[in-house]
MMTF fields as JSON, N, C-alpha, C and O atoms, coordinates in Angstrom:
{
  "mmtfVersion": "1.0.0",
  "mmtfProducer": "UNKNOWN",
  "numBonds": 467,
  "numAtoms": 468,
  "numGroups": 117,
  "numChains": 1,
  "numModels": 1,
  "chainsPerModel": [1],
  "groupsPerChain": [117],
  "chainIdList": ["A"],
  "bondAtomList": [4, 2, 8, 6, 12, 10, 16, 14, 20, 18, 24, 22, 28, 26, 32, 30, 36, 34, 40, 38, 44, 42, 48, 46, 52, 50, 56, 54, 60, 58, 64, 62, 68, 66, 72, 70, 76, 74, 80, 78, 84, 82, 88, 86, 92, 90, 96, 94, 100, 98, 104, 102, 108, 106, 112, 110, 116, 114, 120, 118, 124, 122, 128, 126, 132, 130, 136, 134, 140, 138, 144, 142, 148, 146, 152, 150, 156, 154, 160, 158, 164, 162, 168, 166, 172, 170, 176, 174, 180, 178, 184, 182, 188, 186, 192, 190, 196, 194, 200, 198, 204, 202, 208, 206, 212, 210, 216, 214, 220, 218, 224, 222, 228, 226, 232, 230, 236, 234, 240, 238, 244, 242, 248, 246, 252, 250, 256, 254, 260, 258, 264, 262, 268, 266, 272, 270, 276, 274, 280, 278, 284, 282, 288, 286, 292, 290, 296, 294, 300, 298, 304, 302, 308, 306, 312, 310, 316, 314, 320, 318, 324, 322, 328, 326, 332, 330, 336, 334, 340, 338, 344, 342, 348, 346, 352, 350, 356, 354, 360, 358, 364, 362, 368, 366, 372, 370, 376, 374, 380, 378, 384, 382, 388, 386, 392, 390, 396, 394, 400, 398, 404, 402, 408, 406, 412, 410, 416, 414, 420, 418, 424, 422, 428, 426, 432, 430, 436, 434, 440, 438, 444, 442, 448, 446, 452, 450, 456, 454, 460, 458, 464, 462],
  "bondOrderList": [1, 1, 1, 1, 1, 1, 1, 1, 1, 1, 1, 1, 1, 1, 1, 1, 1, 1, 1, 1, 1, 1, 1, 1, 1, 1, 1, 1, 1, 1, 1, 1, 1, 1, 1, 1, 1, 1, 1, 1, 1, 1, 1, 1, 1, 1, 1, 1, 1, 1, 1, 1, 1, 1, 1, 1, 1, 1, 1, 1, 1, 1, 1, 1, 1, 1, 1, 1, 1, 1, 1, 1, 1, 1, 1, 1, 1, 1, 1, 1, 1, 1, 1, 1, 1, 1, 1, 1, 1, 1, 1, 1, 1, 1, 1, 1, 1, 1, 1, 1, 1, 1, 1, 1, 1, 1, 1, 1, 1, 1, 1, 1, 1, 1, 1, 1],
  "groupList": [{"groupName": "MET", "atomNameList": ["N", "CA", "C", "O"], "elementList": ["N", "C", "C", "O"], "formalChargeList": [0, 0, 0, 0], "bondAtomList": [1, 0, 2, 1, 3, 2], "bondOrderList": [1, 1, 2], "singleLetterCode": "M", "chemCompType": "L-PEPTIDE LINKING"}, {"groupName": "VAL", "atomNameList": ["N", "CA", "C", "O"], "elementList": ["N", "C", "C", "O"], "formalChargeList": [0, 0, 0, 0], "bondAtomList": [1, 0, 2, 1, 3, 2], "bondOrderList": [1, 1, 2], "singleLetterCode": "V", "chemCompType": "L-PEPTIDE LINKING"}, {"groupName": "ARG", "atomNameList": ["N", "CA", "C", "O"], "elementList": ["N", "C", "C", "O"], "formalChargeList": [0, 0, 0, 0], "bondAtomList": [1, 0, 2, 1, 3, 2], "bondOrderList": [1, 1, 2], "singleLetterCode": "R", "chemCompType": "L-PEPTIDE LINKING"}, {"groupName": "ILE", "atomNameList": ["N", "CA", "C", "O"], "elementList": ["N", "C", "C", "O"], "formalChargeList": [0, 0, 0, 0], "bondAtomList": [1, 0, 2, 1, 3, 2], "bondOrderList": [1, 1, 2], "singleLetterCode": "I", "chemCompType": "L-PEPTIDE LINKING"}, {"groupName": "GLY", "atomNameList": ["N", "CA", "C", "O"], "elementList": ["N", "C", "C", "O"], "formalChargeList": [0, 0, 0, 0], "bondAtomList": [1, 0, 2, 1, 3, 2], "bondOrderList": [1, 1, 2], "singleLetterCode": "G", "chemCompType": "PEPTIDE LINKING"}, {"groupName": "SER", "atomNameList": ["N", "CA", "C", "O"], "elementList": ["N", "C", "C", "O"], "formalChargeList": [0, 0, 0, 0], "bondAtomList": [1, 0, 2, 1, 3, 2], "bondOrderList": [1, 1, 2], "singleLetterCode": "S", "chemCompType": "L-PEPTIDE LINKING"}, {"groupName": "GLU", "atomNameList": ["N", "CA", "C", "O"], "elementList": ["N", "C", "C", "O"], "formalChargeList": [0, 0, 0, 0], "bondAtomList": [1, 0, 2, 1, 3, 2], "bondOrderList": [1, 1, 2], "singleLetterCode": "E", "chemCompType": "L-PEPTIDE LINKING"}, {"groupName": "TRP", "atomNameList": ["N", "CA", "C", "O"], "elementList": ["N", "C", "C", "O"], "formalChargeList": [0, 0, 0, 0], "bondAtomList": [1, 0, 2, 1, 3, 2], "bondOrderList": [1, 1, 2], "singleLetterCode": "W", "chemCompType": "L-PEPTIDE LINKING"}, {"groupName": "PRO", "atomNameList": ["N", "CA", "C", "O"], "elementList": ["N", "C", "C", "O"], "formalChargeList": [0, 0, 0, 0], "bondAtomList": [1, 0, 2, 1, 3, 2], "bondOrderList": [1, 1, 2], "singleLetterCode": "P", "chemCompType": "L-PEPTIDE LINKING"}, {"groupName": "ASP", "atomNameList": ["N", "CA", "C", "O"], "elementList": ["N", "C", "C", "O"], "formalChargeList": [0, 0, 0, 0], "bondAtomList": [1, 0, 2, 1, 3, 2], "bondOrderList": [1, 1, 2], "singleLetterCode": "D", "chemCompType": "L-PEPTIDE LINKING"}, {"groupName": "LEU", "atomNameList": ["N", "CA", "C", "O"], "elementList": ["N", "C", "C", "O"], "formalChargeList": [0, 0, 0, 0], "bondAtomList": [1, 0, 2, 1, 3, 2], "bondOrderList": [1, 1, 2], "singleLetterCode": "L", "chemCompType": "L-PEPTIDE LINKING"}, {"groupName": "THR", "atomNameList": ["N", "CA", "C", "O"], "elementList": ["N", "C", "C", "O"], "formalChargeList": [0, 0, 0, 0], "bondAtomList": [1, 0, 2, 1, 3, 2], "bondOrderList": [1, 1, 2], "singleLetterCode": "T", "chemCompType": "L-PEPTIDE LINKING"}, {"groupName": "GLN", "atomNameList": ["N", "CA", "C", "O"], "elementList": ["N", "C", "C", "O"], "formalChargeList": [0, 0, 0, 0], "bondAtomList": [1, 0, 2, 1, 3, 2], "bondOrderList": [1, 1, 2], "singleLetterCode": "Q", "chemCompType": "L-PEPTIDE LINKING"}, {"groupName": "ALA", "atomNameList": ["N", "CA", "C", "O"], "elementList": ["N", "C", "C", "O"], "formalChargeList": [0, 0, 0, 0], "bondAtomList": [1, 0, 2, 1, 3, 2], "bondOrderList": [1, 1, 2], "singleLetterCode": "A", "chemCompType": "L-PEPTIDE LINKING"}, {"groupName": "LYS", "atomNameList": ["N", "CA", "C", "O"], "elementList": ["N", "C", "C", "O"], "formalChargeList": [0, 0, 0, 0], "bondAtomList": [1, 0, 2, 1, 3, 2], "bondOrderList": [1, 1, 2], "singleLetterCode": "K", "chemCompType": "L-PEPTIDE LINKING"}, {"groupName": "HIS", "atomNameList": ["N", "CA", "C", "O"], "elementList": ["N", "C", "C", "O"], "formalChargeList": [0, 0, 0, 0], "bondAtomList": [1, 0, 2, 1, 3, 2], "bondOrderList": [1, 1, 2], "singleLetterCode": "H", "chemCompType": "L-PEPTIDE LINKING"}, {"groupName": "TYR", "atomNameList": ["N", "CA", "C", "O"], "elementList": ["N", "C", "C", "O"], "formalChargeList": [0, 0, 0, 0], "bondAtomList": [1, 0, 2, 1, 3, 2], "bondOrderList": [1, 1, 2], "singleLetterCode": "Y", "chemCompType": "L-PEPTIDE LINKING"}],
  "groupTypeList": [0, 1, 2, 3, 2, 4, 5, 3, 4, 6, 7, 8, 1, 9, 10, 11, 10, 6, 10, 9, 6, 4, 9, 7, 9, 12, 10, 5, 13, 2, 10, 4, 11, 5, 10, 12, 13, 8, 14, 8, 6, 4, 4, 13, 8, 13, 13, 14, 8, 13, 5, 12, 9, 9, 13, 10, 7, 12, 3, 13, 14, 9, 10, 10, 2, 14, 13, 4, 12, 10, 5, 4, 8, 9, 10, 10, 6, 12, 10, 6, 4, 10, 11, 4, 5, 13, 13, 13, 4, 14, 2, 10, 10, 1, 2, 10, 2, 15, 5, 13, 12, 1, 14, 1, 13, 5, 4, 4, 9, 11, 8, 10, 16, 5, 7, 3, 6],
  "groupIdList": [1, 2, 3, 4, 5, 6, 7, 8, 9, 10, 11, 12, 13, 14, 15, 16, 17, 18, 19, 20, 21, 22, 23, 24, 25, 26, 27, 28, 29, 30, 31, 32, 33, 34, 35, 36, 37, 38, 39, 40, 41, 42, 43, 44, 45, 46, 47, 48, 49, 50, 51, 52, 53, 54, 55, 56, 57, 58, 59, 60, 61, 62, 63, 64, 65, 66, 67, 68, 69, 70, 71, 72, 73, 74, 75, 76, 77, 78, 79, 80, 81, 82, 83, 84, 85, 86, 87, 88, 89, 90, 91, 92, 93, 94, 95, 96, 97, 98, 99, 100, 101, 102, 103, 104, 105, 106, 107, 108, 109, 110, 111, 112, 113, 114, 115, 116, 117],
  "secStructList": [7, 7, 3, 3, 3, 3, 7, 1, 6, 6, 7, 7, 3, 3, 3, 3, 7, 7, 7, 7, 2, 2, 2, 2, 2, 2, 2, 2, 2, 2, 2, 7, 1, 7, 7, 7, 7, 7, 7, 7, 1, 1, 1, 7, 7, 7, 7, 7, 7, 7, 7, 2, 2, 2, 2, 2, 2, 2, 2, 2, 2, 2, 2, 2, 2, 2, 2, 1, 3, 3, 3, 2, 2, 2, 2, 2, 2, 2, 2, 2, 2, 2, 2, 1, 1, 2, 2, 2, 2, 2, 2, 2, 2, 2, 2, 2, 2, 2, 7, 1, 1, 3, 3, 7, 7, 3, 3, 6, 6, 3, 3, 3, 3, 3, 3, 7, 7],
  "xCoordList": [43.193, 43.77, 43.471, 43.65, 42.582, 41.75, 42.845, 43.097, 43.522, 44.083, 43.381, 42.318, 43.894, 42.905, 44.338, 44.996, 44.309, 45.415, 44.015, 42.967, 44.535, 44.174, 44.535, 45.504, 43.552, 43.913, 42.765, 41.812, 42.678, 41.952, 42.478, 43.527, 41.696, 42.128, 43.401, 43.414, 44.925, 46.229, 47.211, 48.38, 46.353, 46.72, 46.848, 46.321, 47.699, 47.726, 47.504, 47.971, 46.796, 46.723, 46.61, 45.996, 47.286, 47.899, 47.307, 47.921, 46.031, 45.584, 45.434, 44.963, 45.999, 45.939, 45.077, 45.331, 43.973, 42.903, 43.086, 42.93, 43.524, 43.525, 42.525, 42.229, 41.751, 40.416, 40.51, 40.646, 40.391, 40.533, 38.896, 38.125, 38.523, 37.079, 36.137, 35.449, 35.896, 35.092, 35.178, 34.243, 35.605, 35.189, 34.727, 34.101, 35.145, 34.567, 32.882, 31.969, 33.089, 31.489, 30.6, 29.617, 30.959, 30.466, 30.191, 29.071, 31.19, 30.768, 30.208, 29.451, 30.31, 28.959, 27.57, 26.628, 27.73, 26.063, 25.795, 25.237, 26.361, 26.151, 25.639, 24.469, 26.502, 26.477, 25.554, 25.327, 24.782, 24.342, 24.176, 23.06, 25.693, 26.508, 26.943, 26.705, 27.759, 28.631, 30.073, 30.283, 31.159, 31.928, 33.149, 32.806, 34.594, 35.394, 36.703, 37.064, 37.398, 38.439, 39.412, 39.462, 40.145, 41.297, 41.477, 40.761, 42.52, 43.281, 44.473, 44.444, 45.93, 47.085, 46.941, 46.005, 48.516, 48.394, 49.673, 50.651, 49.048, 49.571, 48.364, 48.126, 47.563, 46.04, 47.124, 46.601, 48.221, 48.391, 48.166, 48.47, 47.501, 47.565, 48.519, 49.575, 48.193, 48.645, 49.002, 48.109, 50.227, 51.247, 50.255, 49.944, 50.071, 49.507, 50.377, 51.226, 50.707, 51.808, 51.307, 50.246, 52.565, 52.647, 51.85, 52.106, 50.856, 50.125, 51.465, 52.352, 51.065, 52.09, 51.854, 52.754, 50.18, 50.397, 50.76, 50.744, 51.043, 51.967, 53.44, 54.305, 53.395, 55.274, 55.314, 56.115, 54.332, 54.754, 54.446, 54.769, 53.626, 53.337, 54.807, 55.089, 55.322, 56.594, 57.913, 58.94, 57.72, 58.825, 59.107, 60.214, 57.716, 57.669, 57.579, 57.412, 57.71, 58.202, 59.613, 60.218, 60.014, 61.704, 62.083, 62.982, 61.672, 61.726, 61.85, 63.005, 60.452, 61.096, 61.807, 62.654, 61.178, 62.689, 64.072, 64.737, 64.384, 65.578, 65.952, 67.01, 65.53, 65.441, 65.213, 65.463, 64.549, 63.988, 63.142, 62.155, 63.485, 61.857, 62.278, 63.31, 60.985, 61.188, 59.668, 58.749, 59.715, 58.506, 57.346, 57.629, 56.339, 55.167, 54.954, 54.193, 55.762, 55.681, 56.82, 56.853, 57.994, 58.93, 59.248, 60.08, 58.054, 58.025, 56.62, 56.64, 55.562, 54.488, 55.271, 54.93, 56.547, 56.421, 57.532, 57.824, 57.92, 59.218, 57.595, 57.321, 56.735, 55.657, 55.178, 54.931, 55.151, 54.145, 55.574, 55.188, 56.903, 57.121, 57.663, 58.084, 57.763, 57.817, 56.804, 56.964, 55.284, 53.604, 53.767, 53.663, 54.087, 54.151, 52.484, 51.891, 52.039, 50.686, 50.408, 50.691, 49.89, 49.642, 48.294, 48.194, 47.679, 46.48, 47.368, 47.582, 47.484, 48.036, 49.118, 49.064, 49.993, 50.987, 50.308, 50.987, 49.105, 48.727, 47.633, 46.931, 47.576, 47.174, 47.995, 47.764, 49.51, 50.678, 50.793, 51.621, 50.391, 50.851, 49.877, 50.27, 48.639, 47.552, 48.136, 48.355, 48.216, 48.098, 49.508, 49.579, 50.912, 51.724, 51.438, 52.098, 50.612, 50.214, 49.378, 49.127, 48.678, 47.779, 49.01, 49.169, 49.602, 50.826, 51.267, 51.516, 51.306, 52.23, 53.369, 54.043, 54.196, 55.222, 56.064, 57.147, 55.176, 55.118, 54.856, 53.787, 55.673, 54.682, 54.892, 55.916, 53.418, 53.743, 53.445, 52.977, 54.21, 54.323, 54.392, 54.788, 53.881, 53.809, 55.521, 56.239, 55.446, 56.575, 56.612, 57.175, 55.934, 55.484, 54.861, 54.333, 54.671, 53.687, 53.361, 52.278, 54.188, 53.846, 54.27, 55.016, 53.836, 53.464, 55.351, 55.956, 55.903, 57.065, 56.876, 56.559, 57.127, 56.56, 58.156, 59.07, 58.708, 59.226, 58.764, 57.607, 60.307, 60.009, 60.165, 61.35, 59.432, 59.665, 60.123, 59.388, 61.071, 61.544, 60.891, 61.487],
  "yCoordList": [0.013, -1.138, -1.272, -0.523, -3.26, -3.414, -4.856, -5.513, -5.204, -5.71, -7.01, -6.844, -7.841, -9.25, -10.479, -11.258, -10.249, -11.794, -12.586, -12.078, -13.924, -15.027, -15.931, -15.975, -16.68, -18.364, -19.06, -18.325, -19.961, -21.148, -22.45, -23.071, -22.655, -23.354, -23.767, -23.823, -24.223, -24.081, -23.332, -22.992, -23.183, -22.184, -20.766, -20.25, -20.223, -18.24, -18.0, -18.761, -16.957, -15.872, -14.834, -14.456, -14.229, -12.265, -12.263, -12.912, -11.679, -11.02, -9.79, -9.23, -9.183, -7.811, -7.174, -7.607, -6.149, -6.053, -4.085, -2.95, -4.866, -3.311, -2.832, -3.2, -1.533, -2.093, -0.203, 0.579, 0.357, 1.505, 2.381, 1.664, 3.437, 4.237, 3.5, 3.364, 2.71, 1.99, 0.835, 0.215, 0.135, -0.901, -0.499, -1.067, 0.691, 0.846, 1.625, 1.709, 2.046, 2.516, 0.979, 0.928, 0.006, -1.048, -1.639, -2.127, -1.693, -2.135, -1.24, -1.782, -0.072, 0.677, 0.183, -0.485, 0.708, 0.543, -0.648, -0.408, -2.268, -3.547, -2.978, -3.077, -2.518, -2.804, -1.922, -1.954, -0.758, 0.113, 0.927, 1.436, 1.578, 2.979, 3.584, 3.208, 4.786, 5.467, 5.013, 5.091, 4.495, 4.325, 5.364, 6.092, 5.251, 6.234, 5.659, 5.292, 5.714, 5.082, 5.959, 7.189, 5.154, 5.939, 6.965, 7.02, 8.009, 8.79, 8.904, 8.941, 9.006, 9.134, 10.171, 10.954, 10.076, 10.865, 12.041, 11.759, 13.356, 14.732, 15.162, 16.364, 14.483, 14.561, 13.899, 13.061, 14.224, 13.606, 11.965, 10.917, 12.284, 10.98, 10.206, 10.68, 8.571, 7.561, 7.048, 6.936, 6.786, 6.334, 4.446, 3.763, 4.23, 2.602, 1.632, 1.625, 0.903, 0.003, -0.935, -0.88, -1.989, -3.101, -4.302, -4.607, -4.729, -5.995, -7.186, -7.365, -7.829, -9.494, -9.984, -10.673, -9.74, -10.238, -9.868, -10.644, -9.161, -8.224, -8.679, -9.132, -8.421, -8.93, -10.506, -10.979, -11.125, -12.632, -13.689, -14.797, -12.425, -12.203, -11.879, -12.31, -11.016, -10.449, -11.309, -11.504, -11.72, -13.131, -14.315, -14.789, -14.813, -15.912, -15.879, -16.919, -14.432, -14.2, -14.313, -15.381, -13.285, -13.627, -15.095, -15.537, -15.72, -17.453, -17.605, -17.801, -17.671, -18.583, -17.432, -17.634, -16.459, -15.313, -16.024, -16.5, -15.976, -16.78, -18.318, -18.585, -18.736, -20.024, -20.444, -21.51, -19.149, -19.212, -20.629, -20.566, -21.894, -23.2, -23.995, -24.276, -24.119, -25.301, -26.142, -25.686, -26.987, -28.096, -27.706, -27.21, -27.946, -27.789, -28.037, -27.466, -28.996, -29.967, -29.638, -30.0, -28.985, -28.069, -27.132, -26.71, -26.274, -24.556, -24.544, -23.718, -25.419, -25.305, -25.687, -25.265, -26.775, -26.948, -25.602, -25.598, -24.708, -23.77, -23.196, -23.125, -22.867, -21.67, -21.854, -21.102, -22.905, -23.771, -23.66, -23.771, -23.463, -23.189, -22.035, -21.838, -20.938, -19.498, -18.8, -17.976, -19.409, -19.578, -19.729, -18.761, -21.038, -21.932, -22.41, -22.948, -22.134, -23.105, -23.652, -22.93, -24.854, -25.497, -24.386, -24.142, -24.038, -23.295, -21.685, -21.322, -21.452, -19.897, -20.534, -20.352, -21.218, -21.484, -22.261, -22.168, -22.915, -23.014, -21.649, -21.482, -20.987, -19.427, -18.69, -17.892, -19.19, -18.192, -19.475, -19.288, -20.563, -20.721, -20.834, -21.182, -20.522, -20.517, -18.562, -18.166, -18.003, -16.546, -16.776, -16.036, -17.666, -17.56, -18.155, -17.624, -19.17, -19.34, -19.002, -19.521, -17.625, -16.854, -15.812, -15.435, -15.58, -14.602, -14.194, -15.0, -12.713, -13.162, -13.086, -13.257, -12.926, -13.134, -14.985, -15.198, -15.898, -16.879, -17.608, -17.438, -18.412, -19.742, -21.242, -21.819, -21.611, -23.099, -23.878, -23.591, -25.184, -25.855, -27.61, -27.771, -28.635, -29.369, -30.69, -31.033, -30.957, -31.738, -33.044, -33.682, -33.296, -34.829, -35.744, -36.608, -35.926, -35.833, -34.679, -34.43, -33.936, -31.913, -31.141, -31.185, -30.206, -28.715, -28.525, -29.081, -27.122, -26.632, -24.901, -24.105, -24.821, -23.161, -22.451, -22.87, -21.275, -20.29, -19.289, -18.87, -18.633, -17.275, -16.649, -16.319, -16.098, -14.966, -13.647, -12.99, -13.043, -12.005, -10.75, -9.678],
  "zCoordList": [50.256, 50.819, 52.163, 53.123, 51.953, 52.858, 52.868, 51.858, 54.573, 54.714, 55.723, 56.321, 55.763, 56.704, 57.009, 56.32, 57.795, 58.802, 59.827, 60.226, 59.992, 61.079, 60.128, 59.371, 60.296, 60.139, 59.507, 59.248, 59.287, 58.2, 59.357, 59.186, 60.323, 60.94, 61.224, 62.454, 60.65, 61.084, 60.221, 60.402, 59.214, 57.954, 57.462, 56.477, 58.403, 58.459, 57.086, 56.238, 56.776, 55.924, 56.367, 57.365, 55.542, 55.464, 54.437, 53.59, 53.939, 52.446, 52.647, 53.638, 51.317, 51.16, 50.227, 49.103, 50.209, 49.048, 48.557, 49.009, 47.312, 46.646, 45.856, 44.719, 46.89, 45.721, 45.394, 46.335, 43.665, 43.369, 43.804, 44.443, 43.574, 43.492, 43.551, 44.563, 42.114, 41.394, 42.161, 41.656, 42.974, 43.91, 45.008, 45.903, 44.839, 46.649, 46.643, 47.464, 45.388, 44.812, 44.937, 45.675, 44.306, 44.444, 45.736, 45.886, 46.901, 47.815, 48.669, 49.474, 48.779, 49.835, 48.854, 49.278, 47.439, 46.821, 47.924, 48.995, 47.454, 48.091, 49.766, 50.135, 50.45, 51.685, 52.355, 53.564, 51.126, 51.483, 51.963, 52.074, 52.655, 53.748, 52.466, 51.318, 52.976, 52.271, 52.825, 54.035, 51.871, 51.654, 50.76, 49.829, 51.258, 50.251, 50.768, 51.886, 49.364, 49.253, 50.101, 50.076, 50.825, 52.122, 51.261, 50.261, 51.516, 50.803, 51.244, 52.474, 50.664, 50.628, 51.236, 51.397, 51.742, 53.359, 52.374, 51.681, 52.757, 51.615, 50.986, 51.099, 50.366, 49.518, 48.101, 47.366, 47.889, 46.518, 46.129, 46.698, 44.91, 44.283, 44.747, 45.166, 44.725, 45.293, 43.736, 42.896, 43.485, 42.453, 42.537, 43.513, 41.127, 41.081, 41.596, 40.705, 42.327, 42.117, 40.968, 40.347, 40.824, 39.691, 40.862, 42.026, 39.93, 40.659, 40.498, 39.664, 41.739, 41.771, 40.636, 40.158, 39.576, 38.156, 37.304, 36.348, 37.19, 36.292, 36.522, 35.772, 37.679, 37.894, 37.375, 36.568, 37.994, 37.949, 36.105, 35.679, 35.54, 34.298, 32.976, 31.858, 33.829, 32.725, 33.352, 32.704, 34.549, 35.074, 34.269, 34.01, 33.835, 32.876, 31.399, 30.761, 30.695, 29.588, 30.246, 30.335, 30.635, 30.555, 30.815, 30.099, 31.506, 31.515, 30.77, 30.393, 29.597, 28.179, 26.887, 26.016, 27.183, 26.225, 26.32, 25.4, 27.853, 28.338, 27.908, 27.337, 28.053, 27.284, 26.021, 25.459, 25.552, 23.869, 23.657, 22.925, 24.261, 23.652, 25.233, 25.844, 25.404, 26.763, 26.369, 25.689, 26.779, 26.279, 27.439, 28.53, 27.103, 27.966, 29.363, 30.144, 29.548, 31.026, 31.566, 32.742, 31.139, 31.976, 32.202, 33.005, 30.9, 31.674, 32.831, 33.744, 32.709, 33.569, 35.398, 36.503, 34.926, 35.868, 36.697, 37.893, 35.804, 36.419, 36.839, 38.037, 35.983, 36.527, 37.951, 38.894, 37.771, 38.618, 40.292, 41.456, 39.953, 40.908, 41.196, 42.336, 40.085, 40.836, 41.56, 42.461, 40.843, 41.373, 42.49, 43.243, 42.991, 44.21, 44.182, 45.117, 43.138, 43.274, 41.684, 40.728, 41.531, 39.906, 39.112, 37.909, 39.877, 39.489, 38.501, 37.344, 39.195, 38.541, 37.501, 36.284, 38.089, 37.313, 35.759, 34.737, 35.726, 33.784, 33.762, 32.765, 34.578, 33.77, 33.08, 32.172, 33.843, 32.958, 32.217, 31.326, 32.181, 30.773, 29.53, 28.417, 29.814, 28.925, 28.524, 27.379, 29.328, 28.71, 28.062, 27.081, 28.251, 27.366, 26.129, 25.236, 25.688, 24.65, 23.812, 22.724, 24.582, 23.559, 22.948, 21.787, 23.847, 23.474, 21.939, 21.043, 21.837, 19.722, 20.195, 19.179, 21.158, 21.852, 21.5, 20.955, 21.995, 21.966, 20.86, 20.275, 20.464, 18.791, 19.583, 19.95, 19.677, 20.362, 18.597, 17.495, 19.464, 17.986, 18.969, 20.123, 18.042, 18.507, 18.285, 17.346, 19.601, 19.95, 20.283, 21.172, 19.434, 19.673, 20.38, 19.68, 22.032, 23.13, 23.55, 24.08, 23.368, 24.032, 23.511, 22.534, 24.119, 22.714, 23.349, 24.266, 21.974, 22.614, 22.577, 21.694, 23.549, 23.764, 23.238, 23.949, 21.916, 21.687, 22.062, 22.107, 22.52, 21.716, 20.99, 20.951, 20.079, 18.982, 19.127, 19.865, 18.682, 18.747, 18.338, 18.449]
}
């Protein structure tokens, strides 16, 4: 894991990158050096933490499941609020659109997203 902290102009930046062994190999190949992934303390392999994307995806599915049905604009608004980003909200909306658990129907001017059990 690599943590980068600082600022871009007046905006604070606190970025954590999680790299697996393949990522470390690619990085070292590009740098022309030998890098190794940091080993967890105690020599035991570290449990892979769930990524933030996986957590947001689960929350997005739960949101639609609990609502049963939402219009596209309403769902997008909630996803943007969840992620804090219009782009990330749109990515989740597209992912929901292509999920086997979601039915998208035309609701006049806007699509209707429905959860399928």
